[in-house]
C-alpha positions in Angstrom: 0.0 0.0 0.0 1.5 3.4 -1.0 0.2 6.6 0.5 1.6 10.0 1.3 1.3 12.3 4.3 1.4 16.1 4.2 2.5 16.2 7.8 3.8 13.5 10.1 1.8 11.1 12.3 4.8 9.0 13.1 5.3 7.6 16.5 6.6 10.3 18.9 5.3 13.2 16.9 2.6 15.6 18.2 0.1 14.2 15.7 0.7 10.6 16.4 -2.9 10.1 17.7 -4.2 11.5 14.4 -3.0 8.5 12.3 -6.1 6.4 11.6 -6.1 5.5 7.9 -3.1 3.2 8.1 -4.2 1.6 11.3 -7.7 1.1 9.9 -6.6 -0.3 6.6 -4.1 -2.7 8.3 -6.8 -4.0 10.6 -9.3 -4.5 7.8 -7.0 -6.0 5.2 -5.0 -8.1 7.6 -7.5 -9.0 10.3 -10.6 -9.4 8.2 -9.2 -10.4 4.8 -6.0 -12.2 5.9 -3.9 -10.1 3.5 -0.3 -9.3 4.1 0.1 -5.5 3.9 3.2 -3.3 3.8 2.9 0.4 3.9 5.1 2.9 2.1 4.2 6.4 3.4 6.6 9.3 2.7 5.8 12.1 5.1 5.9 15.9 4.8 5.3 15.6 1.0 4.3 19.2 0.3 7.4 20.7 2.0 9.0 21.7 -1.3 5.9 23.6 -2.4 4.7 25.3 0.7 6.9 28.1 2.0 5.7 27.7 5.6 7.2 24.1 5.5 10.6 25.1 4.1 12.4 24.2 7.3 11.0 20.7 7.0 12.5 20.0 3.5 15.5 18.0 4.9 13.1 15.8 6.9 10.8 15.4 3.9 13.8 14.4 1.7 15.0 11.9 4.4 11.5 10.4 4.7 11.2 10.1 0.9 14.6 8.5 0.6 13.9 6.0 3.3 10.5 5.1 1.9 12.0 4.5 -1.6 14.7 2.3 0.0 12.0 0.4 2.0 9.8 0.0 -1.1 12.7 -1.4 -3.2 13.5 -3.9 -0.5 9.9 -5.0 -0.1 9.4 -5.3 -3.9 12.6 -7.5 -4.1 11.3 -9.7 -1.3 7.9 -10.0 -2.9 9.4 -10.9 -6.3 11.6 -13.5 -4.7 8.6 -15.0 -2.9 6.5 -15.1 -6.0 9.3 -16.6 -8.1 9.7 -19.5 -5.6 
């Protein structure tokens, strides 16, 4: 599952309690349907286009880079599993 977040609802952030979409989808897709779900969620995505978020650009870039790395690893693992 790929999504984006204009802020940050990561653990330890002030808006941690506002993250409900990922938690809900995980419970429905995993708990109800038995699906395996991985989330790729880069945060602070509008930092480059909103001047009031300019100081968050380094964090946005780090989040994007980490999520791309995570996505590549998850795709490789899935491809290997499907090829077996």
